[in-house]
N, C-alpha and C positions, 0 to 999 in steps of 0.2 A: 312606806320606805323612806328613810331619810335621804335627802338629796343634798349632799356636800358640796356639791360642783354646780348647784343651780345658779343661772345667770352667766355662767363662764362659756366663752367661746374658745374653743380648742380645735387647733389645725393637727391633725395627724397625717404626717407624709407616708406615701407608701401604704394606704391603708386600704386598698382593693382586696386584700386577702391576708392571710396568715396572721401573725402578731399585730398587724395594724389594724385589720378588722377586729380581733379580739378587743384591742385597746378602745378603738371607736365605740363598740358596743357597751363596753363596761362604763366607760366615762359617760355615755349617753344616760345608762340606766342611774347614773349617780346624779344627773341634772343638767350636765353640760349640753350645749348647742355644738354639733360638730362639723368641721371643714373636712372633707374627706378628699385626700389628694392621691393621685395615682396617675400613671401613665396609660393604664388600660381602662378605658371607659366602661366595659361591661363588669369588671370587677368593682370599680368604684361605685357604680349605680346599684350593684348588688348589696354593697355595703350600706348605701345609702337607705335602701329599703329596710333593711334590718335595723338601723339606727332609728328610722321613723315609726317601726313597729313599738319603739320604748316610749313613744310620745314625744320624742324630742326632735327638733329641726335638724335637718341636715343639709349642707351645701356642698356640691361636687366641684371640686376643681382639677379639671385634667393638664397635665403639664409634664415635661420630662425635667426630672430634677438635675440631669446633666447639663441641660440649657439655663444657663443662670438667668439670662435677661427675660426669657420665656416665663420661668417661673416667678421671678420678681413682678413681672408685669400681671400675673395672674392674680398673686398676692395682694397687689395694691387694689385691686378691685372687691377684696372681700370685706373689708371693713375691719371692725375691732377683733383683734386676736389676743386674748388673755394668756393663753397656755400654748407653747408649740411642743409638739411630741416629734422629735426628728427620728422617725423609724424607717424611712425608705432604705432598702439596702438590697445586696446580691450576695449569693452563696460563694463559698470558696472552692466547692466541688473537687476536694480532696487532690490538688495538683502539687506534685513535688517541684522544688525549685527549678529545676531544668525544664519543666513542662510550663513555666508561666512566661508567656511572651509579653510584648510590650502592650498589646492591645488588651489582653486580659488583667495586666498590671494597672494599666491606666483607668479601665473601666472600676476596678476595686476602689481606687482611690478618689475618682470623680464622683462616684455615687456616694460612698460612705463620707469621705473627709470633705470635699468640695460642697457636696449636697447639705450636710450638715452646716457647714460654715456658713454658705451663702443663704440658705432657709433662714438661718438664726440673724443674719444681717438684714434681710428683708423685713423682719417684725421689730427689730431692735428700735426704730425711730419711734413707733407708737408707744412701746412699752417705757422707754426712757422719759417721753412727754407725761405719761400717766404716773411714772414713779412706781410702778408695780410690773410683775410679771413672773412667769416660771418658764423654764427651759429644760426639757427633759430628752436627754441624748440617750442613744442606744450603743453601747459598747459590747462587750462579749467576756465570758469567762476565758476565752483565748487570749485576751490582752493581759490576763492575769498570769497565766502560766504557759503560753505560747501552745504551738500545737506542731507535730511532725510533718504535717502534709499540706497545710494551708497558711504558710507563712505571710503570704501577701494580704489576706484576711485580717491575720492576727495583727500585723503591722497597721492596717487601716483602723482596726478598733481600738488599739493602742493610742494612735492619734486622736481619737474621739475621747479617749479618757483624759489626755492632755488638754484637748480644748476645753472639755468640762471644768476641771480644776483652774484653769487659768481664767475662763470667763467668770467664774463664781467670784474670783478676787476683783477682776475690772468692772463687773455690773454691779456689786454689791451696793455701791452708792446710791442706785436707782431702785434698790430694794428688788432687784431682779434675781431670782433664785436659780442657780444651775446645778442640776444633778443629772446622773445617768443610771439607766440599768443595764447590768452586764449578765444577759441570759447565759445559763449553762446549756446543756443538751435539751432541746426542747421538740417536742413530736408534732412536727408540722409536716404539710404536704412537702415542702422543700427537703425536710430530713428524710421522709420515706422515700424520695425519689434519689437519695444518694446512699441510703442504707437499707439492707434487708431487714425485714421483722425479726428475723432471727438475731441479726448482729444488734439490733436494738434491745430486744431482751437479755441478749448477754450482757451487753454495757449495763443495763440497769442493775444487774446482779451484783455489778461491783461498786454501786452508789451506796453510800451510807443511809439514804433515805429510800432506797429501792425502787425508784422510778424516774424515768424522764420527767422534766417540767411539761406540763401542757400549757398552751396559750395562755389561759386565764391566769396562772401562776405568775407570769410576766405582766399581765396587765392589772393584776392586784397592786404590784409594787407601782406601777406607772400612776394608776388611780391615787396611790397614798401619796406620791411626791407631788401630784397635782393639787392636792387638797391643802386647806388651812393648817392641817396638822403638821406639816412640813415647813412652815413659814420661817422657822429658824434652823432650817437644814440647807446647806448649800456646799458645792464641791465635793459631793459623796458619790460614791459608786456602789450602787446596790445590786447584789448578784444572786437573785435566785437559782439555784443550781444542784439542789436535791444532794447536797454535801459533797459533789464531784471534785472541788478545788481541794477538799480537806486530803484526798487521797491521789490527787495530782492526775485526774482524768483529763 
């Protein structure tokens, strides 16, 4: 198998499960050494074992993305990071405006926006010094069309889209590419916890391509953005979404 990411060290935040785990495994299969970050040790260690089964090295980094100093200190001990995948996040849980209190609102922005911002800040010095690097953020289809019951989530993901485009301009002189994936509806444990199987299947019928995305569909986009094939791609938002955005889902 071709190893397009051989020799690359990739940090994937929030990779103890879900999309992050899927990203970590696929990137490892493509030859990268993976730094697995999560707040939950058990999940991070499980991902590490799965990465090692691909034959690649896995390093586990346990810290809270909301604790900026703790995260930065842990990253400083890791060494070289060629590519950062900002994946850590929390779900919107289907709340109306009136049901979103200050704690819920703050958590959404602290994890998604502050987490993405300061994780990037932590790896920038070494990327700038080398004059190369790739940053892959995680936005959402809901940053493109909004949603009627998770406005706080859509707002946080919209902020990440804005960071992506701004950083692409700011960091271009150092040959640092900044892009984002904006997943549509993805069938993960988080999705299944918030929607019944019947609701998932009914929603799929409305999608042009006929099904929810699976985690690997998003990981393929991340792996492409991490590869040398996208050295001339920056400031882009790639959205695997089964065509849902076309019909306004």
